[in-house]
C-alpha positions in Angstrom: 9.8 20.5 12.7 6.8 19.3 10.7 8.7 17.4 8.1 11.1 15.7 10.5 10.8 11.9 10.4 10.5 9.7 13.5 13.6 9.3 15.6 14.6 5.8 14.6 17.5 6.1 12.2 17.2 2.5 10.8 14.1 0.8 12.1 14.9 -2.5 10.3 18.1 -4.2 9.1 17.3 -3.5 5.5 16.0 0.1 6.0 17.2 3.0 3.9 16.2 6.6 3.6 16.0 8.5 0.3 14.8 11.9 -0.8 12.0 11.4 -3.3 10.5 14.5 -4.8 11.9 16.6 -1.9 10.4 14.3 0.8 12.5 12.0 3.0 11.1 8.5 2.5 11.8 5.3 4.4 12.2 2.2 2.2 13.1 -1.4 2.6 14.8 -3.5 0.0 15.0 -7.3 -0.3 17.4 -8.4 -3.1 16.4 -11.3 -5.2 17.8 -14.7 -4.1 17.9 -18.0 -5.9 18.5 -18.5 -9.6 15.5 -16.7 -11.0 15.5 -13.1 -12.2 11.9 -12.0 -11.8 10.5 -8.5 -12.4 11.2 -5.8 -9.9 8.4 -5.5 -7.3 7.1 -2.4 -5.5 4.8 -3.0 -2.5 2.5 -0.1 -1.4 0.7 -0.3 2.0 -2.8 0.8 3.0 -4.3 3.3 5.4 -2.5 3.0 8.8 0.1 0.6 7.4 3.7 0.7 6.5 6.5 -1.6 5.2 5.7 -3.7 8.3 2.5 -4.8 6.5 4.8 -6.8 4.0 7.2 -8.2 6.5 6.5 -11.8 5.4 5.3 -11.4 1.8 8.3 -9.3 0.7 11.0 -11.8 1.7 8.9 -14.6 0.2 8.8 -12.8 -3.2 12.5 -12.1 -3.0 13.2 -15.8 -2.3 11.4 -16.6 -5.6 13.8 -14.4 -7.5 12.2 -10.9 -7.4 14.0 -7.8 -6.2 11.5 -6.2 -3.9 11.1 -2.7 -2.5 8.5 -1.5 -0.1 8.1 2.1 1.1 6.4 4.1 3.8 4.2 6.7 2.0 4.8 10.2 3.4 3.1 10.6 6.9 3.3 6.8 7.5 5.8 4.5 9.0 9.2 6.2 9.3 8.9 8.6 6.4 8.6 12.4 6.9 5.3 13.8 8.1 4.8 16.0 5.0 3.1 15.1 1.7 4.7 14.8 -1.7 4.3 18.1 -3.6 2.1 16.3 -6.1 0.6 12.8 -6.1 2.5 9.7 -5.0 2.4 8.3 -8.5 4.1 11.3 -10.0 6.7 11.3 -7.3 7.5 7.6 -7.5 7.7 7.1 -11.3 11.2 8.7 -11.7 12.4 6.8 -8.7 11.3 3.5 -10.2 13.3 4.2 -13.3 16.5 4.9 -11.3 16.1 1.6 -9.4 15.5 -0.6 -12.5 16.3 1.4 -15.7 14.4 0.3 -18.7 12.4 -2.4 -16.9 8.7 -2.7 -16.3 7.6 -3.2 -12.7 5.3 -5.7 -11.0 3.2 -3.5 -8.7 1.2 -4.6 -5.6 -1.0 -2.3 -3.5 -3.0 -3.1 -0.4 -6.3 -1.3 0.3 -5.6 2.5 0.0 -2.3 1.6 -1.7 -4.1 0.2 -4.7 -4.7 3.8 -5.8 -1.0 4.6 -5.9 -0.4 1.5 -7.9 -3.2 2.3 -10.3 -1.8 5.7 -10.9 1.6 4.2 -11.7 0.0 1.5 -13.9 -1.6 4.1 -16.1 1.8 5.6 -16.9 3.2 4.2 -20.2 6.0 1.7 -19.9 5.8 1.4 -16.1 3.8 -1.7 -15.2 4.3 -5.3 -16.4 1.8 -6.8 -13.9 -0.4 -5.5 -11.1 -2.0 -7.0 -8.0 -4.7 -5.2 -6.0 -5.3 -6.7 -2.5 -8.5 -5.8 -0.7 -8.9 -2.4 -2.3 -10.6 -0.8 -5.3 -8.4 1.8 -7.0 -11.2 3.3 -9.0 -12.7 6.1 -6.9 -16.5 6.3 -6.8 -18.4 9.6 -7.0 -19.6 9.1 -3.4 -16.0 8.8 -2.2 -15.1 11.9 -3.9 -17.9 13.8 -2.3 -17.0 12.4 1.1 -13.4 13.5 0.7 -14.2 17.1 0.2 -14.8 17.7 3.9 -11.1 16.9 4.6 -10.1 20.0 2.7 -11.0 22.0 5.8 -7.9 22.4 8.1 -10.3 22.9 11.1 -12.0 19.6 10.3 -8.7 17.8 9.9 -7.4 19.1 13.2 -10.6 17.9 14.9 -10.4 14.4 13.5 -6.7 14.1 14.2 -7.2 15.1 17.8 -10.0 12.6 18.1 -7.9 9.8 16.6 -5.0 10.5 18.9 -7.1 10.7 22.1 -9.3 7.6 21.3 -6.8 5.3 19.7 -3.1 6.2 19.5 -2.7 6.2 23.3 -4.7 3.0 23.8 -2.9 -0.1 22.5 -5.9 -2.2 23.3 -8.1 -0.2 20.9 -5.5 -0.4 18.1 -5.4 -4.2 18.8 -9.1 -4.3 18.3 -8.8 -2.6 14.9 -6.1 -5.0 13.9 -8.2 -8.0 15.1 -11.0 -6.8 12.9 -8.7 -6.7 9.9 -7.0 -10.0 10.6 -10.1 -11.9 11.8 -8.0 -13.1 14.6 -6.3 -11.7 17.7 -3.0 -10.0 16.9 0.2 -10.7 18.8 1.9 -8.0 20.9 4.6 -7.7 18.1 1.9 -7.1 15.5 0.3 -4.4 17.6 3.6 -2.8 18.2 4.6 -2.9 14.6 1.6 -0.9 13.6 1.3 1.4 16.7 4.9 2.5 17.1 5.1 4.6 13.9 1.5 5.9 14.4 2.4 7.3 17.8 5.1 9.6 16.3 4.1 13.3 16.9 1.9 14.8 14.2 1.1 11.5 12.4 -2.6 11.7 12.5 -2.8 15.2 11.2 -0.2 14.5 8.5 -2.2 11.5 7.3 -5.3 13.6 7.0 -3.5 16.4 5.3 -2.1 14.0 2.7 -5.6 12.5 2.3 -7.0 15.9 1.5 -4.2 17.0 -0.8 -2.9 14.0 -2.6 -5.7 12.1 -4.3 -4.6 10.7 -7.6 -6.5 11.6 -10.8 -9.6 9.5 -11.5 -8.4 6.1 -12.8 -9.2 5.2 -16.3 -10.8 1.7 -16.1 -10.2 0.9 -19.7 -6.5 1.7 -19.5 -6.1 -0.3 -16.3 -7.9 -3.2 -17.8 -5.1 -3.5 -20.5 -2.5 -4.2 -17.8 -2.3 -7.9 -16.6 -4.1 -7.7 -13.3 -4.9 -9.9 -10.3 -7.4 -9.0 -7.5 -6.9 -10.7 -4.2 -9.7 -10.5 -1.6 -10.2 -12.1 1.8 -13.3 -14.3 2.1 -14.3 -12.5 5.3 -13.1 -9.0 4.7 -14.9 -6.8 7.2 -13.2 -3.5 6.2 -14.1 -3.1 2.5 -17.7 -3.5 1.5 -18.6 -6.3 -0.9 -20.0 -3.7 -3.3 -16.5 -2.2 -3.8 -15.3 -5.6 -4.8 -18.2 -6.2 -7.2 -17.8 -2.7 -8.7 -14.1 -3.5 -9.4 -15.1 -6.8 -11.1 -17.3 -4.9 -13.5 -14.7 -2.2 -14.2 -11.9 -4.6 -14.9 -13.5 -7.5 -16.7 -10.1 -8.9 -17.9 -8.6 -9.2 -14.4 -8.2 -12.4 -12.5 -9.8 -12.9 -9.1 -8.5 -14.9 -6.1 -10.6 -15.2 -2.9 -8.6 -16.5 0.0 -10.6 -18.6 2.4 -10.7 -17.5 6.0 -8.8 -14.3 5.3 -9.9 -10.8 6.3 -8.6 -7.5 5.1 -4.9 -8.3 5.3 -4.4 -11.7 3.6 -0.7 -10.9 2.9 -0.2 -10.9 6.7 -2.5 -13.7 7.9 -2.4 -16.0 4.9 1.1 -15.5 3.6 1.5 -18.7 1.6 -1.8 -18.5 -0.3 -1.2 -14.8 -1.1 2.4 -15.5 -2.2 1.4 -18.3 -4.5 -1.3 -16.2 -6.1 1.0 -13.2 -6.5 3.9 -15.2 -8.0 1.6 -16.9 -10.5 0.3 -13.5 -11.6 3.8 -12.0 -11.9 5.0 -15.0 -14.0 1.9 -15.0 -16.2 1.9 -11.2 -16.5 5.4 -11.3 -17.9 4.2 -13.5 -20.7 1.1 -11.3 -21.4 3.2 -8.1 -21.4 5.6 -9.3 -24.2 
């Protein structure tokens, strides 16, 4: 069945499955610990990622007093291999309200996940503070033109077959991609954490189908710039071009900027302490700014 999720019932000790906008979604929850009561946090992964991408950052934020949720977007991780009927932001907004009624959220997106976060941040009363890691949520005209080719089912099937044959059955090639993102050699556990859900049948085609069908509306830079925002970038990011970062600087002039020395495209995995400190500082200061 196309929408059937991967076989693992509970891949992690804190896994849960919920139906969000008719799609079965895998989520993980880290309750806040300690004496603090920080804003609720939602973590959204990037292309090829999952909740595994936040395996260290999420518990670190929870230990600082934030209740934390991370989800696998449809087609990723252990969620169903079908897209939301609409955009991810429109699906997730009602779910956020049920988890923390009446509260504003601290939102964090990595790479592609920044666009889901930006869509949520533009909805009134949703965001208290936002962090974008290694991604520009404001889609350029060139990206929009490039995306059009993915509307063709034939093209999607061709690319999915290519990805499966060249990468998903070759752990060493996935390891090479992760090494490029990490700027260091990944461990076997790290390769497995990414590869296992990607190898579920139909994943590549489902990702491309979602990519073609679920692009959020063009972000309004002026509206985004009113939300307290932090941009975190790895000093040696080899995945996202420097021009994307500079364009984001220009579009969101009020945002803070933190560059993490020695980090690549996934600082929340390779430089956890530096990322945690920057994020916690933003969430604390964002709470004051949002009052």
